N, C-alpha and C positions, 0 to 999 in steps of 0.2 A: 760773532767772530769765532772761528774754529780754534780749538786748543793749540797752543804753541805757535799761533800765527805771528807772534812777535819775532820769531826767527826769520820770517820772510818779510816783515815790515821794515827791517833794518835797511838803511840806505846802502847802496852797493859799496861805497867806499868804506863804511864802517864795518860791513860784513866781511870784506876782504881784510880789513885791519884785524878783526877778531881772529881770522884765520892765521894771519901773520903772527899774532900774539901766541897762538897755539903752536905754530911751527917753531917759533923761537925757543920752545922748551923741549923739542922732540929729541934732543941729544940723549935724554935719559933712556931712550928705548933700548940702548945696548948696555946699560949699566944700572946698578942699584943706586938709590939716592945717597946711601952712605959712602959711595965712592966719590962724591963731590965735596968741594970745600965747604966748611961750616960757616965761613963769613958770607953774609947775604949777597954782597955785590959780586964776590967771586963765584958764588953759586949760580946766579943768573947768567953771568958771563960764560961760565963753563958749559952750561947746558945749551946756551945759544950757539957757541962755537961748534958744537957737534951737530947742529940741526941739519945743515945741508947734506952732509954725507950719510946721515942716518935715514932720513925720510925722503929727501928729494934726490936720491941717487938715481942716475939715468937707468932706464930699462927696468925699474922696479914696478912690479905689478900693483894694481889697486889692492888686491888681497894682501900682499906683503906690507904695503904702506899702512893699511888699516890695522894689521896685526901689530906692527911696531907702535902705532899710535895707541893701541889698547894697552900695551906695555907701559907707555908713557903715563897713562892715567893712573896705573897702579903704582908706579915708582915715584912720580913727582908730585901728584896731587893727593890730598887727604879727601878722597871721594866720599867716605862715610860721613865725615864732618860736614861737607858741603851738602850732601843729600839730606841729612837730618835738618839742617838749617832751612833749606828751601821748602820743606813740607811743614815746618813749624810744629804746632800742637798736634797735628794729625799723626806725627810719628809716635807720640806717647800713647795714643788710643788705638794704634794698629797692633795686630798680632805679630809675633816674631816671623811668621811665614810671610806676611804682607811686607814687613820691613825688608826682609832678605830679597824678596822678589823686586821691590822697588829699587834697591841698590843695584841689582843686576840690570834692570831695565834702564835706570838712569845712566849707568856706565855705557850700555849698548847704544842708547840714544845719542850720546855725545860722540862715541866712537864713529858711528855711521854718518851722523850729521856733518861733523867736521872732517873726519878722516877721508871722505870721498872728494874733498875740495882742494887738495894740495896743488892742483894744476893752476890755481889762482895766484900762487905766490909769484911776486914780481921783483925779487932781489932786495927787499927791504932789510935794513940792518938795525940792530939793537944797541943802544948806548945807555949805560947806567948813569943817572944824573944826581941821585941822592938816595940815602938810606936813613930811615927814621925808625926808632924803636917803637914797637907796638906793645907797650907795657913790658912785662918780663916774659911774654909768651912768644914773641916773634918780631917781625919787621915789616915795614912798608918799604918796598924797593921801587923807587921812581925811575922810569926809563923813558927814552925817546926812541920811537920806531918810525922809520921811513926811508925814502930814497934820499941820497945826498942832494939831489937837485929839486926835491919836492918839499912840501910842508909836512913835517913829522907829526905823528900822533903822540900824545902824552899817555903813557900806560903805567899804572901802578900795580905792583904785585903784592898781595898780602900773604905772608908766610907764617907758619907756625913751626916751632922747634919740637920735633918728636924724638923718640928714643934712638931712631936710626938716621936722623938727619932732618934737614929742612923739608917742609911740605908746603905746596901752594894751596891756599884755601879760598882765594878770591882774586879777581882781576878787574881793575877799573880802567875803562877806555874813555878818555876825555871827561873824567868825573862820574861816569855811569858804571856802577858796580854790577857785575854780572849776576852775583848771587841774589842781590835785591831785585833785579829784573826777573829772574827765575822765580823767586819767592812770590812776587806779585802775581805772575801768570799762573803758577801752580796753585795759588790760593783760590783763584777763580775756578779752576778745574776741580779742585777738591770740594768746593762748595756745590758746584753743579753735579758732581758725581757721587757725593755723599761720603767721601772718605778716601783713604789710601788705596783700598781695593779698587775703587772706581778709577782713580788716577792711574793705577797699574794697567787696567784694561786699555785706557786711552794711549798710554805710553807703548804698550805692546803693539797696538795697531800702527803707531807711528814708526816704531822700530822695524816692523815687517815691511812697511812701505819704503823706508830708506834702504833696507837691505836689498829689496827687489830692484830699486833704482841703481844701486851700486853693482848689480849683476852677481851678487854673492849668494 
């Protein structure tokens, strides 16, 4: 199986749902995270309310949407924490240059992989159903996403409190945590390629492929 094949093994409905989950947070593209409420339910609601006008605005080019999505990743997610988790022990044995290159490629891979699929959005809405503390470090924000006339998906957001506001560090779709999925797949590539340097080479190839497909 080729590296990152899990992204294409996802059922069409789940893949679209993952896209909707990402879209639901795109309101941060025009603002910094510390402009949002500090209460977790209000935070998710606020970023979701801005989603349509920020990313799905009519006549917005693919390049503009991808650019806004890249801003999202910087403002709403703690990508460094996510990236370090998904490569596990390989992070500690890598050089600073390899670590920096990985974080850049990890960001670019997600930007181009999801940022080019916004046309799949079908009007789904987000509803916060529960908020649970995650120790003293953050929250689990449980939500329901879907069409009013369809079966909703249960999506849980894991957040961490940082100096400048809340940051999303993981997303669970129907009980499947994305970071654990990535960690499992990346572990296979790391073993096959012999470390973070090899994973970086594979990621770079995938990023260039996705960039070409997006026409950028």
